[in-house]
C-alpha angles and dihedrals in degrees: 000000000000094000101038098096112115138183123239124239138087133254115288113221103220090188087077094057112012089162091062089050088049091053095047088050095043093233137118124281085237093062094051093044091051090048094048090050092052137088101244113197128171114204099205129030117165104187091119087075089072094045089061097041105037108006099258108181107223089184091060129072117249135186123225094295131217095315101046096257092311117133092355147012094059095125144010131167096269092048089047090051090051092047089053094234097166097197146004145185105240112203131216099202123204116234105258091202125077120271138155119272125010118347092241129020091216099183096049091046093047090054092049093052094047091048090055090052091051093050088055092059101206103065127106120201102222130201099183149349095290088056090046091050090050092048092049092050088051092050093242132137112258112224121197112195115225141176123216105201112039092211083079088073104017099101113108108289095358092108096047092047089051093048095046094084091052101230097100100095104163143021126193104213098219138004130190097332145050116263141174085276102056148296131302122237088232117110087228135051110220095195093052093040090060092046102250117175135199120278117245107269089002105082091149090070093062124098103251123196106261144202091209097261129124108254120235087261090053093052091049086048089058090052090049091052091052091049087052090047089236119146116257106222119202100190115127096016127128111260089245093052089046091061094042087057090050088053094049096042127098102253092211091067124070122250127211144208103197103191128011150110129239129248092217086073103026124012106223139143089242094053130081127229133234095266089055090048089055094046090058093043092051086064094047091252137144138243118208117208115221130216104228102130099216093051087052092055099257130119108273097249097031104055121151129212090230088072089063088057091045089061091042087050090053093052092050092045090052105040108007141256094302101072113046119098142155119271104165102174086215112190091008091122091276131144106224128201115292089238092051106042096148143012090268092075095052098116086067085077090057091052089052090049091051089045087062092052098254115163121243090248092056091049094052090047090055095044093052119316098089090055093049090050091055092043089053092056088053103033118010 
């Protein structure tokens, strides 16, 4: 397969020589020590896309790939372990293009993802904070299974069946196309653009023209997610649908935007504004900042990691320390900053935060503490 080439070599334990890691990354020992002492949790990793499409082995170590860590080959489980990423939301993403049958075979994809975790050998599939703490104590990567595109589990009983095992932690309501649940924030609709039609007997799976609002089915789906104690993720959704979901949601439970930028730094259709930030914060939720250079406001091939911190800073300035998080969208066909091409350079973010005068407590909240607090409110 095109993407099966890997590099040799085991996982380096940087805890044994943090000074050497600091020298390699050209950052301070203080930044590396703080990073190693922190829970480091990424809200959204999309590597499983490449597993499904081209056989990318997330349980094997890769290099930068054919495109220099652009679009893919930014993470795999061995590199995440070396980078000391203690947990991540692993996304099963629906196919945004037309296809026969259901847009995502959740059960089969779930099995393939869990099999990859089992092959890696040092991964724990986690359902809540207690599971995460146990994985951390055992020095295992904590994997939180997620779905991007709620139509994958929106059929009657499908969500409840998926949630019954407990490992489904988050569902992004819509992705890059309009569905029977609601509308994408994208200025295009991939499914309509490619001429998709409704399935016979399944008109709800077509891509209807939309005014941006959640449909009645979408509102009901939000309530079903709440009842199942699954995070309602408002990444990718149209602003009107965003606030429809807020209205339908149980305000005692935290909301999430797993991977986004903020318009207060860079106006863009993929980013959320200050009112949306406040709506999430009002529920005790979290907002993960993604690493796509153009969404952050940089030239596509010349992004800088400091732009990620610009967006995190705006979240902090707008709603406080308790709601900003990391939501990279690694391997989600993104072009990350040139100085943060893979997960192995993550401590550079800590250095940039310290350079701005951030306290150690704030840094640790953003790296993982805020997500764990929100998760604890949903699933102790």
